[in-house]
Every structure is written in structure tokens, then in C-alpha cells.
N, C-alpha and C positions, 0 to 999 in steps of 0.2 A: 695572327694566324694565317696562313695562306692555304688556300684549298685550290688542289690541281685535280680536274677531272682529264683522264686519259681514256677517250670512246671513239672508236675501238682502240685496243691495245694492238699495235701492227706485229707482225712476224710470229705470229702464233696460229694455231689453227682454228678457225671460227672466229666469233667476234664477242669479246669481253670489253667491259668497261670496267675502269676502277677509280674511285674518289679517294685522294689522301689529303688530310691536314698535316700541315707542317708547320711547327714552331721552334724556334731557334735552330734552324737547319737540320731538324729532325723529323721524321713522320711520327705523329702522336695520335693519328686514327685513320683508319683503313675500311673501306667497302669494296666487294667484288660484286660487279652486275653482271649476271649471265642473261643477254638481254633477248633472246628467243627459246622458245617453247619446243621440247622434244615431245612427239607424239606416238613413237614406233611402238610403245606397248600397247597402245590402243590399236594401232594398225594391225597386229597378229591376233587379237581376242576373234574366236571364232573360227580360226585357221586350224588345218591339220597342223601338229607339232612340227612335223617335217619340214613346212613351208618358214619355220621361225628362223633357221640359221640362214635362208638365204635371203630372206626380208631385212633379218637383223643386222648381217654384215654391212648392208647399205647404210648402218648408223654413220659410219667414217669412211673415209677414202684414203686413211693412213692406217688405221688398226682394224682393218676389214678382216684380216687373218684372225685376229684375237676375238672379234665379235661372233664369228662363225663357230670358231673351235669352242668358244665359251658356251654358246647357245646348244650346240651339239652336247657339250658335256652335260647339260642341264636336261635335255630330252633323253639321253641314254641312262643318267641317273634316274630319272621318274622311269624308265621302262626295265631298269635293271639289267644293263647291257655293258659289258666289257669288251673293248676292242682288243684285236689280236696284236701280239707283239710289233708285227711289220708297220701297223695302222700307228701304233706308238711313238716308233720313231721316226716316220715321216712326218706326223704332227709335231713333232719337236723340233725337225730340221726346218720346217716351214716357219715355225715361229721363231727360232732363231735368226734367219735369213731375216724376216722382216723387222725384228730389232735391232739388227746391224743397221739395216736400210734407215730405219727412222733415226737412230744415234746419230749418223752421217748428216742426214738434214739438218739436226738439232745444233751440232758442232759448226756446219758450214753455212747453213742459210738462216736458222731462226736466233740462235743467241751468239753464235761468232761474230758476227757484225759488230756487235756492240763492245767489241775488244779489238776490233780491227783498226789498222792504220788510217784507213779512211774515215772512219767514223770517229774513233776514240783518239785519234793522234799516237798510238802505240807504235812500235816496231813490227806488228803483224800484219805485215802487206800481203803474205800469201793468204789471209782469210779475208780479205777485201771482197764484199759482195759483189757477185757478176764478174769482176775483172782479176781476182787473185788467183795465181796459180794453183794453189791448193783448193779453193772453192770449185775452179775448173775439172780438178782431177777428182773431186767427190761425186760431183754431176756424172763422172762415166762410171766411177763405181758403183754409184746408185742404181744405174742403168744395168751394169752386171750384176748385181745382186737381183734384181728385178728378173734377169734372164734365168738364174737361178731357180727363184720363186715359180716361175713360169713352167719350168721342167718339170716341178711335183705338182705345181697347183694348178697347169692348164693355161691359165691367163692371170694377169695384174693388171689394175686390181681387182678384187673380188674373186678369187681364186675359186675353184668349182670342183675340187679333187676329194675335200674332206666330205663325209655323208655319214647320216647315222648308221652306227656300226662299223665303222673304218674309214677308209679311204678306197679310190678308186683306181690309183695308179698304182703299179708294182714295181720294186727296184728292179732295174736291170743293168747289165755290165755297160749299155749304152747311156742310159740317163745318169749313173753314177759317174761315169768318167766325164760325160759333157759339164755336170755340175761342179766337179772336182778341179777342172780347168779352171772355170771362172773363180772359185773360190782362192784357188792359188795365187791369181791375179790380186784380189781384193786383199788376201791374207798378205803379200807382200809390201802391197801399198801401205798397209796398217804399221806393220813393223813386228818384229817377234816380241812378245812378252819380255825376255829377258835382256832386251835392247834398252828396256827403260832407263835404268841408270846411265848409261852411256849417252843418251837422248838427252838426258836433265843437264848433263855436263855440256854436250854441244850448245844446247840453247842457252846456258849462262854464259857461255864463251862465245857467243854469236854465231855460232859454226851450223853447216846443215848439212847431212850426210844422208842422201835419199835411200843407199842400201840398208841404212837401219830403220827405215820406215818412214815415208815423208809425212803421213799422217799423224805419227807419233811426235812428229817435231811440231807439227802445228796445236794439236792438242795440250802438251807440255807446255809450250809458248803461251798458250791462252790460259792454263792453270797458273804459271808464274805472275801472268800480268794481273790476275784476279787476286793473287794473294797480294801484289806489290799494293794494289788501291784498297787492301783493306776488307776483301769479301767474305774474310774467315770471321769478321766481327759484326756482320750483320745478316738479315735472312734468317734467323734460329725457326722462327715458328714454334710449333706445341713441343717440339723434340720429342714426340711419341709416333711410331711409326706401324704400317699395318702392310702386310703381305700375305696373298692367298696362295702362294707356291707355283711353281710353274716348271716344266718340263719333267713328265713323268718318266721315273726311272722302272728298270725291270723288277725291282724289289718292293714297289709300291711308293718308293719316298719321292720327294721332288728334289732336283738338283738344286733349284734355289728354293729354301723351304717357305713355308708359311709360318704366321706367328704374328703376335702383338707386342710391341716394346713399349712398356710404360713410363720410359725416362730414365729407368734404372736396370730393367730385365725384360728379358723376353720371356713370352707366355704361348703354349699352344694355342692356335687359333680355334676359337668356338663361334662357328657360324652364326648361331643362333642370338649371339650378342649383338649382331649388326642391326640397327635402327636409323631411320630417317626423321629428321624434324621437319616442320614445313612452318614455322611461325614467322619467318621473315622471307618465305617464298609464297609465289603468285598461286598457291594451291588453296582448297578447303582444308580446314583444320582436320578433316577426318580421313586425308589423304596420306597421312604421315604419324609419327608418334609411336610406332609399334615395330615389333619384329618384320624385316621388309617382306620376310614370305608370307606374312598375314595380312600385309596393305593392301586394301582394295584399289581398284583402278584409281588414275589419279584424277580430281577433277580441278579445271583453273580456277581461279578465283582472280579476277583480272584488277578489281577494286579494293584488293584486301590493305586493311590499315597496316602499316609498318613493313610491308613487304616490298623487296627492292631486287628480287633475282627469280628468273625461272628455275635455278639450281635448286635442288632440296638440301639438307645438311645431314650427310652420313655421318654416324658415330658409332663407335665400337664401345660398348660398356659406359656409353656417356661421354667418351672422349672425342675431341678431334684428333684425327691422325694423319699423317703424311703419306701418301703413297708415291712410289714411284723408283728409280733405280736406287737410291739411296736407302730407302725403306727396305729394299732387296739385298742390299749389302750388308746393312746391318744385321739383318736376319740371318744371313750367311755367316756372319762372325758369331754371332751370338748363340745360334742353334746348332750349327755345325761344329762349332769351337774350333775353328781353323783360321788362318790368315788368308784362304782362299778368296774372301770378299774383300780384302785391301792389301794385295799386294804391293811389297816394298814400303808397307806403313804411310802413305802418302796422306791419308786423312788424319791420321794419328800425328804426322810430323808438322803438316800444313796447316792443317784445318781444324785443330782443337781436341780431335779425338775421333775414334774408329765409330762411336755411336752419336755422334754431335751434330746437329743439323745447322748448317749455314749455305750461304749463296756458294762459297767456294767448295763446301763440301760435296754439294750436289752434282759441279762441274768435276771433281774427280770420280765421284761414285759412278758417273756415266761412262767416263774414261776406262776406271776398272773392270765394269760391266763388259764393255766392248772386248777389251783384251780375253777376259775369262769365256766368254759364249765364243769369241772367234777360235779360242782353242779346243772349246770342248765340240763345236760342230765339226771341226778337222776329224776328231777322236769320232764323233757318232757317223759322219758318214762313213766311215771305213766299217760299222759296224752292220749296215745294210746287208741284206742276204737278197740277192736275184732271185726273184720268183717266190719269195717267202708271203705267206698268208695276210692279207692286209684288211679283211673286212669278215665281219659274221651278220647274220639276218638280223634286223630291227623291226619290231613290231610295235604299233602305237597301243600303250595301253588304254583301257578307258577310263579309268580314273586314277590319278596319280599325282604326285608333287615331285619336282626334281630341281637341284640346285646346280649350277655351273660355275665353278671358280677357277680363275686363271689370271695370268699376269699379262697386261699389254706393255708396250715399253715405257708407258707413261703411268703405269702402275696397276693397281687390284681393280680388277674387273669382274662382275658378278651378275648372273643371270639367274632369276627364279622363274619357274614355271609350274602353274596348276592346269592340270587335265581334267576337264569333266565330259563324259560321253564321247571320249575320243577327240575332242577339240580344246584349243587352248582357253580355258576360262579366265585366266590372270597371268599378267606378265610383268615382272619387273626387272630393271637394268639399274645397277649401280655402276658408273664409269670412274676411272682412275682422278678425273679432273673433277667429278662432283665432290670426290673425297677432298680435294686441294682446294678447289676454288668457291667450296660451300659459304653460304651467307651464316649469319650469327643463329644459334640454336634456339630452342626455348629457354635455356638458361642464361641466354646472352653471351656465350662462348663463340668467340669469332672463329672462323675456318682457317685453315694452315695457311693460305696464303695473306689472307688479313692479319693473321698474328704475325707473319714473316716481315710483313712491310713495318711493322712497329718498330721504331728506331733506326731505320736506314737512313742515313745522311744524305742531304740533298740541299745543294745549294744553287744550282742552275734550275729554275722554275719553267723555263721554257725548253730546256732538255733535260728532263730530269732522269738522267743514265741508270743511276743507281736503283730507281724506283723501278724500272723495266728490266733492269738484270738481275732482279730478285724475284719479279715475276715469270721471267722466261727460264729462270732457273728450274722452276716446277715443270716447265713446258707442257702448259696446259692446252688442251684440245677443246676447245667449245663446241666443235662439230659433234663430237660425242656426247657433250653435255646437253646441249639445246639445239633446236631444228629449225622452227618456223617462224618468219618474220612479215611483217605486214607494212611494206615501203610506204605504203599512202600515210601511214600513222594511224589508222583507223583500228578501232580495237573489236574483236568479233567474240562472242560467246561460243566456244567450241564444244561441241556435242558429237562425239563419236561412238555407234555402238557397235556390236558385233559384226562380222561380214561374215556372211553364211552363203 
């Protein structure tokens, strides 16, 4: 047996350590180590609930938009506030732009290099890190997307315009026009959805036609290389998925619906079935093991026997479940009953099925969602009405409980808040990466990434490419999951009380 320790796993957000055991050139055991502690839930205790969105969006510099919106949904839910339609539209647009930006980072900076010419010896020269033409184009498009986000969010990162009760920016002919101009540039770079079959033919024939979409050629090339190396045969995980739903529609539905897929069929989401185990996490036993909305403020236990991660183990009705673009695409197929989540049946044709998890399926799902959201964004921009109402009054409740569920680019994001005497009494956050990177739970059940690593083929123990390809297919963000380090190596007992 060979043991490989990768700590930290690079080219992800934050610091993740992974230990894998390999026998007969296959991974037989895996542990994920979230090596830092996140204390944001403790920081907001005792504060005005309206402080929470501003502070908690600082959990991450990539998913800042999602944490702010999710926190707003929690405190608005607690106060019984429904935002007006104008605010709904703008929040959706802000979310789409952030997701497209994040997906571009994943394809070109985080996961793409693992399939590039310079790193893996493939023919994908355009996605070479730093030097590839596609990489350079992606950086420029990411900047353009941030310009759009700044139009509606005032600044990036950590936008300012979504507030309790709605948003502070009203649609105008000017800001709609400026945003559309930039979005057309990004859209042309991606390429039209209907161009996918022609682009596949081009990539197979070794041709490149930027008029069909430069990004489409890069992404299709990455998909076909991943297929060629067998990425559809490994990285399965639990093959159960969770999505909280995202993009509020006027009729009260979600454009990308909420649900839980149990491996055979999708079920409506019941938020009360979400728990967190802590048996293998550095927290006291009474910090978990119950419905997350009832959980007390977390208490670190640095010397806990058997613990190996600061991440908790979120579970849905006791099940480990994968979160992320693949989960959302599965839910769109299964709940909406349409092919919208799987254009051209690429996952079915190349990755083994529309509801199957593997490393290749995650790559395809992120590409599919990029096209779906780009097309929706163009439509939703046309629905903005200059000068429409975008906010309603918000009053802090004396005593209340609220839940905010939303989707970040990396998956299901939840905020839970308990308000007592007008102040935050308890606050809980479960991030997408907490679902995916979770350690073993109270029953010994591995988290999704741990499960996905089992069976991954690996022959180069100094450069375990397939291991990191599988990890990065989840796009983990440890910055959202954990936060505080002690570079000196010293351990401290952390006691944080309410801020008055």
C-alpha cells in the first residue's frame, strides 16, 4: 500500500489536505482534511440581524454575492418580508453574473490546467495556465463580468446594493444598456448554445472557428480529453444530490429547482431533514447531531479523539449528498421533467447517464449550466423595467427564526438565524463545500469527495493527476468552509462570546 498526502491541494479556494491510500494502482481509502476553523457564526452573535449580510458575505471573496443574498433571505424570512419583483429580478441577475464568473475561473484557472498541453501533454494549448490564448481571453471576460456586477452591485467583490427588503439600485435605461453591451461581448466569446454540435465536430476534426464561440471550443476540447482518459469511469461519490433551488421566478418557483435525489428519484426538499454530524470534526459532540436550525453555537474541541477536520458532516435524512452544478442539472432534469438541464444529452451520451455522477459528468454539467444561465440572463435583462419598485421597509423582529436557502456556484448554501430581543442569538451556515468535503459522519459514512476518490486509478505517485482532477471536479472552496489558521503551529482554546 502507498499513502499519498496532498496538503494543501493547490488550485482550489483555500487550504484542503487529502490523504489517499493506493493499492494495485487504485485509491482504496481517502480522508479530506479541512485544516482551519471558521468562526463567522460566532462573530455575528449579539449583533443586529441587519449586520449579518454585510459581515457574512466576507466568508468568501468568490461567493460573496451568495452569502450576502442567503443571509438576507434568512433575516427576511424571520421578519416575514417579501421583496418586490424589481428586487427579485436584480438579485437573480447579480447571482447569474457571479456564477458565470466563477465557472470561467474553474474552467481556465482551477481545473483546466490539469487537461492542458503544458501540464498534461494534451493538444489543449489554449488553456495553458497563464500563457494560453483561451486563458488570457477568460481573464478579460471575467473582468467584463465584474464590470456588469459593479453596475448592479456598486462594487466587486462584496457588493453593497442588496439590502434587507430588496435592493438599492433601480433599473434604468443607462445601467441596462451598459450591462447588455458587456454581456453581449461575453456571450459572443462563449458561443451560442445551438453551436454546440458544430463545435464538437470542429474539435474532433482539429478545427477552430472563433465565430462559433472560442470558449465553447476550449470547453468541448476539455470534455473530450477527459472522456479519452476515462474520467467517466471514476469519481462517482454517493450518487445522491442536493440542491436548495436558485433564481426566484415571478410565480414563486425556482428556475433551478430544489430537491434531493436519492440515487433513483428526486424528492421535494424538506429543510428540516438537514443535520450536521461532528464525530470526526474538531467540535464537541453537542455541536452537532441534530437539525441544523436547533444546533447550539459551535464549540471547538482541538484534542478530540478520531477527529481530522474542521469541517462538519452535513447530511440529508442521514445521507451524504453531492452539491454543485451536477446536482442542479440532475434536479432540473428530474423535477422540471425537461431536457433543459442536459442540452444535446451530453452527459447521457458521454458520461453514462443524466443522473450519474463521475468526474466527467461534473465537467459537462458545469458547461451545460454556463450555457443555460447565459441564455436566461439575456432574457432576464429584457424583463427589467426602468424605475420599477425595488424595496420595501424592513423591521427587525423581536424574537424570530429564519432560514435562507440559495445556491452558490459550488452548490447548496444555507443560513439559519435565531433572533432574540432583536439581536442574533444563534447563527448557522452550511456551505456547498461543507457538503462535499465533509469527513466521515457518526455512522462512518464518508463524505462525497472521500467517496469519489475510492477507485480512482493512479500510477504516478509523485504527480497524482487523477486524484486532483477528481477533487477539483467538485470545485471545493475551503475559504467558505474554514477560516482561521495558526502559522506558528500553536493551538489555542477559542472562546468567543456575544458582541454587545
